[in-house]
C-alpha positions, 0 to 999 in steps of 0.5 A: 691628719696623721703624719705618715712619716712617723715610724710606728713603734715596735709591737709590745707583746708577750714575746717582748719580755725577756728573762735573764737566766744564769749569769746573764744579769751579771754580764748585762749590769756588772756594776750592780754586782762589783766595782767596774773601775778595776778587777780587784773586787772579783779577785777579792771574792775568791780571796774572801772564800779562802779567808772564810776557811781560815776564819772557820779554823781550816787552813793556815796558808793563803797564796796569791800569784799574779801571772805574766798573762794577767791572770791571778791564782788564789790558793788555800789549804782549807777543806776544798769545795765539795765536788759531789752531786748536789742532792736537789740540783743534780749537778756537781756542787763546785760547778753550782758555786761558780755558775749559780747566783745565790748558791753557797755554804753560808746560808744555813747558819745553825742548821749544819751550814759550813760557816757560822761567821763569814763575809760572803752572804749573798751567794753571789761572790765567785759566780760574779768572778766567773761571769766576768772572766774570759777563763776561770780554772778551779781545782778542789783537793779533798778526801784524797782526790783532786777535782778540776773544771774550767769555765769561760764567761761563766759557762763550763768549757771543761767538765769536771774531772776527778783523779786520785792525788797525794802530797807525797808524805802519806797525808791527804792534800786539801784546799782549793786553787782558783785561777781567773783571767778577768775580762778587760771589756767589763773594767775601766782598767784591767790592771790591779791596783797594787797598793790596794791589793797588798793592803788587803792581803796584809790586813787579812794576815793581821786579822788572822794571827798565825795565818801566812799570806803570800803574794807572788808577782811573776813579772817582777819576781817579787815575793811578799809574805805576811804573818802577824802574831802580835795582831791588831796592836803591832799592825796599828803601831806600824801604820801610825804616823804620830806617837800615841798620847796614852798607851794603846787601848786593846781588847776584845769581847764576844758573847757566850752561849748564855748571852740574852741578846747576841748569838754565841761568838758575836762581838769584836776585837779592837785596838785604839790609839789617840794622837794629837797630830798626824792623819788618823788611821781608821780601818774596820772589818766584819768577818774579815771583809774590809768595810772601807765606808764604815758602818754600824760597827764603827758607830758602836765603837764611837758610842762605846768610846764616847760614853766611857770617856764622858762617864770618866769625865763626869765622875772626876768632875773634869768638864769646865763650865760652859763646855759641852762634850760631843762624840766627835770630840773624843773620836776626832783624834782616835786611830783604830783597827776594829774587827767585828764578828757578826752572825748575819751581817747586812751590808750596803750593796754587793761589794760590802763597803759598809755594814748596815746591821742595826744591832751591830751598834749595840753589839760593839758598844756593849763590849767597848764601853765597860772595857774602856771604863774599867781601863780608865779607872785603873789608869787615872792619869792616862784617863785625865790625859785623854779627857784633856784631849777631848775637852780641848777639841770641844773648846776648839769646836765651840770657838769656831762656832762662835766665830760663825755666829758673829758673821751671821749676826750682822745679817738682816735675814730673819729665820723662818718661823716654821724652822725648829733650829738646833742648839749647836752652832757647829757646822760639822755636826749640824743637820737640817731636815726638809720634811714633807708635810706638817704632821711628819714635821711634828714627829721629826721635831719630837724625835730629833736630836735637839743638839744638832738636828733642825727641822723645816716642814714643807707644805705640799710640793715645792715649785719646779724651779728649773725654768724660774729666774733667780731673782724670782725665786724668793716670790715663793715662800717655801723656797725663800724659807729653805734659802734663808734657813740654809744661809746660802744665797742662790747662785749659778754653776760658775759663780763663787757664792759666799758659803760663810753663812752656811748654817748646816753641814748636812741638808737632808731631804726627808719625804715619804717612801711613795710616788709623791715623796719621790716627786718632792725629792726630784723637785728639791734636787732640781732646786739645789742643782739649778740654784744651789749647785755649790751645795751639791759640789761640796757634799752638803746635800743628802737624801734620807731613805725612810723604811716602807715596812715594819715587821714585828717578829715574835720571840724565838729561842734566846732572841726576844721579840723585835721590830725590824724595818725594811726599806722596800719589798726586797728587804722585806723578803730578805727579813721574812726569809731570815725569820723562816730560817730562824724557825719562826712559824709562817705568819707568826709575824705581823707586817705594817706598811707606812703610808707616810712619815706622818704615821711614824711615831717620834721614836720610830722616826728617830730609830729608822731615819734620824739616828746617825747610827742606824739611818740610811742617808744617801749623799747627792753627787754628780757621779760619772757624768759632767755638769752639762750632761746632767743639766741636759738630762734634767732639762728633759725631765723638768723642762716645760716644753720637753714632753716628747723628750720625756716620753722618749726617756720613759720608752727607753728606761721605763722597764728599769723603774719600780713604781709604787702606787 
């Protein structure tokens, strides 16, 4: 008999589905579009627009003012945002820029677009600033007129007003002024981090020689001005904490119109210093956007430096017997400022902290390597000093590896037969991939870097260990093999395990990009959280993200035929949109869907999932929740007697999940 006290669930009908319009998605989920710890990023979006104007050769001044009432003004002397009616949308263009997601002047590259190289590409930037501000005022100066309008929470509250204007000396004033009042309810702290802001403004001045950047604080009456004529060298020299061993290596390289692979203007400027001590200074930018998490352009710099130094060492026979040089031996003591120009950069996430464009590795490396090789062979004495520094780092690394080996050698555990181990004993570089299925394991073994990557194939789904006692874990063969291969015994959150036996710096879960693969990921993450929590706490656990699609694109113009990989449906759509904009005829491309890792060849698996320069590897972290909150959530998901709690979770959050069946 049914319990009459059970509350009936609300009706699920057509009217239950809600479509978010305009800037509602930003207000509902601000964390998807910006940093929510403080408002710096939404101010940076305005600043980036001014910097893009200067980068395009329009404007020589950028002024930032911090007002007493908490608002911020960004002013430039660029061309001014157009304020005429948009031919299709029938609304003023300046209004569209601030109120519509995916509206901007940076999409039509090569087809009359306003910008060839820019940081803004999603068309989401200043519309997010507008959505998350209690008030935002815009004034655009162009063609002898000034157009002003104001918004609140993303909505127009003072419609566009256009008036004639002159700067008094007969010349026409041009530029854009934006004043924003960030809405404190969207941010953990409403205060701007001054150190980050001044660093950001100073770096903009460094990367745009001749452009004057000013910061005025009304509260403290402090005014700071930056203008650099010496570029990257002066900036790096001022920032370094130790003297370079050899003179700084500074150069630049950009593709010309006859380049076979890259578009005209693509390339990089860089300045590199090598020091024996002190904290390395490492800063990188793409189209003036700071990439604090690095990315593929930094990988290109690393690759170019390493191959050039190794070539010099081999040519002069400087490497002692038994020493094997690795990229990090050259890169470990390198400080650098790198500024890349990429025509169509692909960033990780809206806040653009990391560059993901695969071609950027080859782009930067192809200019850095020949330039450094030439410099080293012109300055042989400096080349030998740099070689000595790298060889010393390699010897220190190998000695450390041998010490770990001695500690391990006294143990009784025998490595599992399925484990294909790597050659290196260097914990910092070693990685083990826990791979779903023997067929995928075979591809991974053939495609991996034998020096630093190990592979452990797993058969089927591992045991759900959430409610398994620790002393019963080793009864399961798969879990026994994982624990022995990693070299750390199972432990609890309050234990202090012996981590000296750890054999790999990165433990990477590699499963198919489907439902079963996701399930295996969850089971392994459950194992690590419950029985190996220190591995997560110390940042050793990662999840690899293989692509779901491959697009074979035909040759177009000077660009040769290419293969592009997409992580999911969203990336696939973006790739196809770009092909259409490049003039590729509809359906001239072919799309392959990978049903599993086993379908990938060794070369494809290396290129998309194993290669450190081009792969997607997500670190596993606890995030904002504490250990107990996370434990409670996983209990609901993985506990045997938690069906009711799981159902409640699915009812609450089911609409936020994409299921690929």
